DOVO-664850 format. One line per 2 residues: number of its first residue (from 1); their letters; for each residue y, x, z of N, C-alpha, C. Coordinates in pm, whole numbers. Each point is the difference from the previous one (the first is absolute). Example, Ala and Ser with C-alpha at 12.3 -4.5 7.8 and 13.67 -1.06 7.14 Angstrom:
<recs>
1	AS	-569 1319 780 119 -89 0 120 90 0; 105 -35 -72 119 82 6 109 -77 73
</recs>
This chain:
<recs>
1	MT	-5756 2717 3726 -1 -109 -34 -168 -47 51; -31 -91 87 -145 -70 32 -16 -106 -45
3	TQ	-116 -21 -71 -63 -132 -41 -103 -58 96; 14 -173 2 -86 -40 112 -97 -62 -112
5	TA	-83 -2 61 -155 -91 -41 -24 -160 8; -16 -27 -142 -38 -123 28 -51 -81 125
7	GG	-120 63 64 -81 -16 115 103 -4 96; 99 124 10 109 12 157 29 -79 -47
9	GK	105 -75 -87 84 -66 -4 -50 -185 32; -160 -30 -47 4 -67 86 -43 -46 186
11	RN	-47 138 -37 -28 48 205 165 -9 55; 94 82 -36 129 -40 58 67 -66 -47
13	GF	-14 -180 -76 38 -115 9 -56 -73 68; -86 19 58 -146 -61 49 42 -20 160
15	LA	44 169 42 33 22 112 164 -42 25; 57 -19 -91 127 -45 8 -10 -145 49
17	GF	-67 -66 -99 -25 -145 32 -57 -38 114; -112 82 62 -47 -19 143 80 -52 110
19	AG	137 156 -9 60 33 99 136 -122 -50; 28 -39 -98 67 -167 -23 -45 -100 95
21	YK	-150 16 -55 -57 -139 117 29 66 165; -25 111 26 18 -11 146 101 18 57
23	KQ	94 42 -94 175 -38 82 -25 -158 33; -39 -87 -98 44 -159 6 -116 -82 33
25	YA	-79 78 93 -150 -35 92 32 -134 55; 91 -52 62 44 -105 64 2 -135 -127
27	LC	107 32 -79 18 -90 -116 -184 -7 -89; -77 104 -31 -114 -38 -5 -85 -86 65
29	LM	9 59 81 -110 -75 94 63 -140 53; 114 -78 -54 32 -92 -1 -74 -99 -113
31	LL	54 79 -106 -66 -18 -140 -132 -63 -5; -84 62 117 -112 38 -10 -96 -172 31
33	PT	27 -74 45 2 -143 18 -17 -44 -148; 82 -15 -37 46 -88 -145 -97 62 -93
35	IV	-17 128 -5 -110 77 -59 -136 -97 -25; -19 51 134 -142 -78 44 3 -184 -35
37	YF	87 5 27 -25 -178 -15 -9 9 -190; 53 55 -95 -32 -11 -114 -99 37 -97
39	II	-77 134 102 -122 4 -44 -105 -64 26; 0 -96 138 -81 -83 48 -3 -158 -84
41	FK	110 -47 9 21 -116 -43 79 -26 -148; -33 74 -73 77 -8 -139 -93 104 -126
43	YV	-57 158 64 -60 48 -72 -109 -21 -13; -121 17 190 -137 -34 -34 -48 -150 -18
45	PM	82 -127 0 -29 -87 -74 -29 4 -144; 109 53 -53 -24 33 -163 -102 -8 -38
47	AG	-163 87 48 -157 31 -11 3 -125 -7; 21 -134 68 -32 -159 -29 58 -61 -147
49	LM	66 85 -74 13 -64 -153 -118 -2 -57; -78 73 28 -141 20 -71 -79 -127 -75
51	MA	44 -86 116 -38 -138 -33 19 -54 -116; 160 37 -31 5 -66 -144 -98 11 -98
53	FK	-72 107 27 -85 35 -120 -119 -34 32; -62 -86 134 -140 9 37 24 -142 15
55	DF	-153 -49 24 -22 -149 7 -53 -7 162; 120 34 146 -26 -5 97 -48 -89 66
57	KI	-134 74 38 -118 -89 153 34 33 85; 20 -111 87 4 21 162 -62 97 47
59	NA	-147 -73 7 -94 140 54 -11 115 -61; 15 15 -107 30 106 -80 62 132 38
61	GI	137 -61 43 140 47 19 43 58 -142; 112 108 11 120 18 -129 -137 104 -107
63	WG	-4 65 111 -74 138 -44 -152 -30 -84; -31 -104 92 -200 -50 -84 25 -86 -125
65	SP	105 -73 14 -4 -130 -135 -25 57 -114; 2 -47 -91 -22 38 -132 109 -13 -110
67	WV	-4 104 -61 140 33 -78 -2 -144 -114; 148 -67 -46 -44 -51 -90 147 28 -96
69	GL	47 112 25 135 80 -121 70 -117 12; 74 -57 -122 124 -67 -30 -56 -163 22
71	KH	-99 -62 59 -25 -88 -4 105 -126 46; 59 33 134 109 -82 72 105 15 -80
73	FE	49 74 -53 157 45 -65 -50 -106 -154; -104 -30 -52 -12 -84 -106 -7 -130 41
75	KA	-73 -29 104 39 -137 60 112 -40 32; 65 88 37 149 -29 66 93 -72 -168
77	FA	1 92 -80 60 -42 -108 -70 -87 -80; -120 1 38 -25 -134 -37 8 -151 64
79	SR	32 2 89 27 -145 95 127 0 -38; 27 -155 -32 153 -33 11 34 -35 79
81	TF	-55 -11 146 72 -9 137 84 116 -15; -86 139 11 74 153 45 107 -18 -103
83	LR	-23 -15 -158 178 5 -73 88 -106 85; -6 -104 26 69 -45 24 129 26 108
85	AL	-143 88 122 50 65 134 54 117 -75; -42 46 -65 82 136 -80 153 -61 -11
87	EN	-16 -74 -81 147 -54 -128 84 -39 133; -47 -76 117 103 -31 104 64 101 61
89	TI	-80 122 57 -1 71 68 191 76 -56; -44 16 -157 113 62 -74 92 -65 -8
91	VI	-33 -106 -14 150 -115 -33 65 26 149; -65 -49 138 79 -27 80 59 132 90
93	SG	-95 119 -27 0 145 56 205 45 -115; -37 -39 -142 109 -5 -43 112 -97 -17
95	LK	17 -82 55 115 -74 48 30 70 101; -84 18 121 64 54 106 60 90 -12
97	IL	-31 110 -83 84 108 -72 148 -16 -1; -25 -101 -131 120 -19 -84 94 -71 72
99	VG	-82 -124 83 137 -81 88 3 68 148; -84 53 58 40 40 147 19 126 12
101	FP	-65 120 -90 34 156 20 176 5 26; 126 -70 -102 71 18 21 112 -26 117
103	MP	-91 -68 43 33 -132 124 40 103 82; -38 93 76 3 29 149 120 127 -65
105	II	-1 28 -114 111 115 -89 152 -93 53; -36 -88 -76 152 -84 31 50 -58 129
107	FA	-100 7 79 28 -76 111 76 117 116; -68 138 -36 43 109 40 135 32 -28
109	LL	46 -6 -176 173 -23 6 70 -49 54; -49 -132 -70 68 -114 117 62 47 129
111	LN	-98 37 120 -44 5 125 155 126 25; -42 68 -93 95 162 1 166 -68 -12
113	EV	-18 -119 -42 161 -10 -54 62 -90 110; -85 2 125 64 -76 131 67 53 63
115	RS	105 -38 53 69 106 64 -10 -67 136; -46 -89 96 26 -21 70 -150 9 86
117	LK	-16 197 72 -144 6 33 -41 -115 128; 28 -46 54 -92 -135 103 -32 -84 -130
119	YK	49 -68 -59 -60 -44 -63 -120 29 -110; 59 112 -82 -142 145 -50 -84 -43 52
121	KI	-12 56 166 -143 17 51 -44 -148 44; 44 -106 10 -54 -138 -42 -47 -36 -106
123	VQ	55 7 -76 -75 -1 -172 -148 50 46; -3 199 -3 -108 57 0 -90 -43 48
125	TV	32 -52 120 -112 -36 111 -94 -123 -33; 130 -103 -16 -107 -120 -66 -84 55 -136
127	SY	62 40 -104 -60 40 -96 -157 57 4; 20 122 93 -131 31 44 -104 -48 41
129	LP	45 -114 116 -68 -70 63 -140 -59 -77; 5 -44 -111 -101 -88 -100 -133 94 -34
131	HF	31 150 21 -95 129 -50 -84 -16 98; 14 -45 182 -71 25 27 -93 -117 67
133	LS	38 -98 -102 -74 -186 20 -158 78 -70; -121 -11 37 -93 -43 -35 16 -81 -149
135	WV	-137 -4 -106 41 -60 -104 -66 -140 73; -70 11 54 -103 -111 61 148 -93 99
137	VV	68 49 38 94 -59 73 104 -88 -84; 24 147 -113 91 -63 -91 -18 -143 -95
139	AG	-181 27 -63 -49 -92 -18 3 -138 41; 18 -12 102 -20 -117 123 173 -57 16
141	LL	73 60 -42 123 -17 18 21 -80 -144; -62 69 -58 75 -84 -179 -85 -113 7
143	NQ	-134 -5 56 -94 -106 -22 57 -116 37; 118 18 124 89 -89 60 125 -14 -96
145	LL	44 99 -22 164 -52 -95 -30 -65 -95; -134 27 -75 -29 -1 -172 -78 -133 9
147	SP	-55 -75 124 -77 -80 -23 39 -110 -103; -46 -84 -92 -21 -82 -56 51 -179 39
149	NN	-36 9 119 34 -81 90 138 18 98; -61 66 90 142 -27 111 55 138 -26
151	GA	9 63 -41 82 143 -46 137 15 49; 49 79 25 116 3 -6 111 9 -156
153	VN	-89 98 -52 48 34 -144 -13 -132 -93; -85 -58 2 -61 -114 -87 113 -149 47
155	YI	31 18 141 103 -98 41 114 11 -85; 48 126 27 153 17 -75 -13 8 -110
157	LT	-79 22 -79 -35 -28 -131 -12 -145 -69; -42 -80 66 -44 -125 -17 122 -120 70
159	KW	48 98 98 127 -121 70 81 52 -8; 77 61 -45 105 127 -13 56 -18 -169
161	LG	-103 36 -22 20 74 -169 -11 -75 -82; -101 -135 49 -39 -73 -142 -96 -46 -71
163	FE	-109 159 60 -154 -20 -94 -77 -131 25; -64 -7 -82 -83 -153 -30 -128 5 124
165	KA	-51 157 -21 -132 -12 69 -2 121 98; -73 47 88 -16 136 71 -60 78 -85
167	LF	38 161 19 -115 94 -55 -91 63 72; -112 18 -69 -88 71 52 -45 137 -63
169	FL	109 88 111 19 128 -15 -139 91 17; -34 -72 105 -173 109 31 -65 -89 -68
171	GD	-11 -72 -95 -110 -97 -16 5 7 -168; 97 44 -57 24 -86 -148 3 194 -40
173	NA	-43 -11 -173 -6 107 -56 142 47 -47; 75 -52 -11 158 -5 -58 83 65 115
175	YF	-57 -5 100 100 57 63 -50 78 125; -88 46 3 -104 100 68 71 113 -7
177	RG	18 30 -87 30 165 -80 98 23 100; 96 -97 -58 186 15 54 -6 -3 152
179	TL	-110 -70 87 9 2 142 -37 123 10; -82 43 -36 -89 176 53 137 58 -15
181	IV	79 14 -130 98 102 2 118 -6 113; 35 -179 -4 118 8 76 -2 41 121
183	SD	-126 -45 102 -28 55 90 -44 136 87; -70 30 -155 19 158 44 110 95 -14
185	IW	102 -55 -77 143 55 16 92 -27 133; -34 -125 78 43 -20 94 -12 117 129
187	KE	-138 -43 -24 -112 94 94 36 142 6; 70 96 -95 -55 167 -10 179 24 -75
189	VG	75 -102 -29 93 58 -44 104 91 110; -29 -77 117 94 92 116 -71 157 41
191	WG	-102 8 8 -85 100 5 15 96 -86; 5 -48 -141 -34 56 -100 144 103 -12
193	SV	92 -68 25 139 51 -20 38 119 118; -120 30 90 80 89 116 -24 128 -93
195	LY	-47 40 -105 25 141 -36 84 30 -97; 53 -109 -50 87 -40 -87 147 34 121
197	IA	-6 -75 69 81 14 91 48 140 74; -91 90 84 -36 131 -28 42 94 -74
199	TI	-16 -37 -141 78 78 -61 143 1 -29; 29 -112 -28 141 -24 -10 101 65 102
201	SG	-72 -2 188 67 30 75 -17 150 -30; -45 60 -55 -6 117 -25 122 95 -83
203	IS	40 -82 -96 81 14 -110 107 72 80; 55 125 -71 163 78 21 64 -95 31
205	PE	116 -57 122 113 -81 -25 102 61 -108; 2 140 4 73 64 -74 -17 -53 -145
207	LY	-86 -34 -49 -35 -21 -146 78 -173 1; -35 -59 50 98 -129 42 153 18 -16
209	EA	33 101 103 134 6 14 69 86 -151; -143 68 -58 72 44 -114 60 -128 -79
211	AV	-130 -116 -23 46 -63 -120 92 -94 45; 61 -8 144 80 -75 21 146 37 -48
213	CD	19 177 18 105 80 -47 1 -45 -154; -113 -11 -95 1 -12 -176 19 -149 -5
215	GA	45 -87 129 62 -144 -61 -157 -113 -41; -158 102 85 -44 -103 -57 -45 -146 86
217	TR	-10 -99 -7 -53 -114 24 -107 3 81; -39 -104 110 -102 -35 70 -105 -13 -76
219	FQ	-27 -45 -105 -94 -3 -98 -23 109 -66; 95 87 -33 -19 101 -82 -66 118 71
221	RL	41 -18 146 -7 141 83 -211 -68 33; -56 -122 32 -92 -43 -26 -78 38 -103
223	LH	84 6 -113 -91 34 -167 -26 136 -12; 130 86 28 -1 152 -11 -50 89 85
225	VT	16 -89 141 -39 141 84 -123 -71 124; 16 -126 12 -124 -20 102 -159 -36 -104
227	LP	4 -58 -91 -135 -53 -90 -49 143 -72; 119 110 -32 -94 149 -24 -35 66 115
229	AL	24 -32 118 -60 80 112 -131 -60 34; 15 -151 -23 -133 -77 43 -119 31 -128
231	LP	53 40 -107 -80 23 -108 -188 43 40; 49 98 31 -147 144 34 -113 -116 108
233	TI	90 -37 117 -72 -118 51 -82 -101 -61; 109 -64 -61 -93 -115 -147 -128 46 3
235	TV	58 108 -115 -140 71 -79 -90 -14 49; -12 60 116 -120 40 83 -64 -119 44
237	ML	93 -109 90 -82 -144 0 -19 -42 -126; 44 5 -93 -27 -112 -150 -157 100 -52
239	IL	-37 113 39 -105 46 -77 -86 -24 115; 18 -36 172 -118 -41 60 7 -127 -23
241	RV	51 -50 -12 -10 -203 -9 -76 -30 -160; 14 87 -82 -63 -29 -159 -121 82 31
243	GS	-2 82 65 -116 61 23 -109 -104 64; 48 -127 106 -90 -83 62 76 -130 -44
245	VM	-15 14 -158 -18 -154 -66 -87 -59 -12; -150 78 39 -140 -95 -19 41 -48 177
247	DA	59 19 107 -21 -83 120 139 -62 -41; -14 -165 24 94 -80 -5 -8 -51 103
249	GF	-50 18 117 36 -28 197 -148 -100 10; -92 72 14 -130 -89 58 35 -91 105
251	DQ	66 32 114 7 -55 140 113 -123 -53; 85 32 -85 77 -117 3 -58 -92 -110
253	VF	-92 -27 -92 -35 -53 -81 -134 -89 57; -78 87 48 -82 -13 80 13 -162 80
255	NL	110 47 123 37 -60 94 76 -122 -45; 79 -37 -148 59 -107 -37 -70 -82 -109
257	YN	-106 99 -104 -54 -133 -90 -141 -41 -17; -33 -128 -51 -98 -28 35 -67 -41 -134
259	SA	-138 -80 7 -89 13 -170 101 -74 -71; 129 -82 5 84 -131 -75 41 131 -80
261	VY	82 141 23 53 74 -46 -39 136 -10; -163 -4 -32 -62 106 -32 54 19 -144
263	KT	53 -56 -104 13 23 -146 115 95 13; 98 -19 57 83 72 -33 50 71 202
265	GD	-109 32 101 62 62 83 -162 107 62; -86 -34 -66 -135 89 40 76 139 -61
267	II	-61 95 60 45 177 -58 -142 57 62; -7 133 -44 -94 74 14 -21 36 100
269	DT	50 6 140 -16 -2 125 -79 -96 91; 81 -138 -97 -106 -101 110 -133 -48 -88
271	YV	11 50 -98 -143 -17 -142 -86 96 91; 57 57 15 -157 141 62 -4 -6 165
273	YR	84 -68 60 -16 -64 123 -115 -124 0; 12 -106 -81 -57 -65 -19 -177 39 -83
275	EG	44 94 -84 -141 30 -57 -99 118 95; 106 62 78 -79 127 53 -69 -35 139
277	LG	106 -119 88 -23 5 128 -77 -170 -56; 55 -57 -28 -39 -157 -42 -138 -10 -20
279	DM	-40 65 -133 -108 -47 -73 -102 189 36; 26 62 61 -39 131 60 -9 100 -169
281	KY	70 -46 -92 -19 82 -134 35 128 55; -30 102 95 62 130 -7 39 90 -62
283	SF	-84 26 -89 1 117 -105 103 -40 -127; -11 -151 -38 121 5 -97 89 -96 52
285	ST	43 -8 115 157 -2 60 39 193 32; -103 66 26 54 151 -8 26 41 -132
287	AV	-47 -44 -109 27 -15 -144 127 -22 -10; 36 -141 -2 96 -15 -19 129 15 116
289	GL	-32 85 94 112 50 74 4 164 -52; -87 87 -90 27 122 5 72 -29 -124
291	FK	-36 -133 -117 115 4 -113 149 -6 53; 27 -41 107 122 -110 23 76 174 80
293	NA	-71 82 65 65 124 54 18 104 -129; -128 -23 -74 73 107 -151 83 -39 -40
295	IG	13 -140 -48 167 -30 -67 108 64 55; 25 -50 156 77 28 67 44 202 19
297	FV	-127 16 -11 38 182 -25 98 80 -129; -118 -114 -82 85 60 -167 193 -62 13
299	LV	-12 -121 51 152 -41 30 125 102 45; -54 40 129 91 87 46 -8 106 -97
301	VA	-123 47 -66 54 164 -50 76 -63 -76; -8 -51 -99 52 -53 -133 171 -67 95
303	TN	13 -78 59 148 -27 52 105 146 44; -139 63 90 114 155 30 1 64 -168
305	AI	-75 10 -47 57 81 -139 76 -75 -90; 34 -117 9 109 -60 -18 147 43 33
307	TK	-47 -38 135 180 -6 47 10 147 55; -66 76 -49 31 180 12 91 19 -163
309	KI	-56 -19 -77 34 -10 -143 176 -22 13; -22 -183 59 138 -78 -20 94 113 77
311	NG	-61 -64 112 176 89 104 -58 109 83; -150 55 -17 -22 153 79 -26 -9 116
313	SG	5 -114 87 -91 -19 90 -144 -69 50; -47 31 37 -139 -20 26 -65 34 129
315	IW	-107 -52 28 -86 46 139 -45 130 -41; -31 45 -81 -58 173 31 36 45 -169
</recs>
């Protein structure tokens, strides 16, 4: 009987790994541009996070600027404007998860029940289209449709449904958040359902046939066959969505909000934009951005741990 030393085992393992990479040379080469991209544009810029702990001076640069420790973090939490933006971010993102996250799942389940292939393709195509429109374009459309003066929506409300006066959807704090949620669902529900539709199409027909033989109705087949097959996908998507709870949708809010709805519409991203680029408070805005990303990281880890305990599925 022979024994293998630790050094020999490591060496053999390295050689085996190298041989594996050599066999997959073409695939590794295809992966290289992605690795380079993430290193250059994702990891190298992380050195700039030091600005959050410095009083950045343009003429001195990041490295030459003086250290101030947690000064900018303390300033942020002492600011009522930042706390308002933080509250709005959590509320808007929370509503998007609570109301918007189930919509692509429901849409995919309903579309799966459509028996006409031609009609299904038409519905899918129409539902995907809004995703490819920029929020700049969508904001222009919404401004025209929701205008309190001559917008189509207010015309229907006042002339057909008997409302006494037009509603200022984009300029009234009472309606602004609801407008954000509804417009986000309209724009993304079709595209968000793609992954769920693909998962449903991969379910074995034999499972449905067995359920039919057992006397299951269409709703029971959906409940006991389709949904359990979708659960791992739903879990992963929920973890990623909860992890980005501090991203309430900069493009959407920036193009739709105005000073009249700062109270309910100003989020962390728009606040950082105004403070960082508008007022050139680079260190302060970096500190706020670092705080936001740290919260997102904690939420991803916590949500992954919770979902693994509940149903055994997670990202890692």
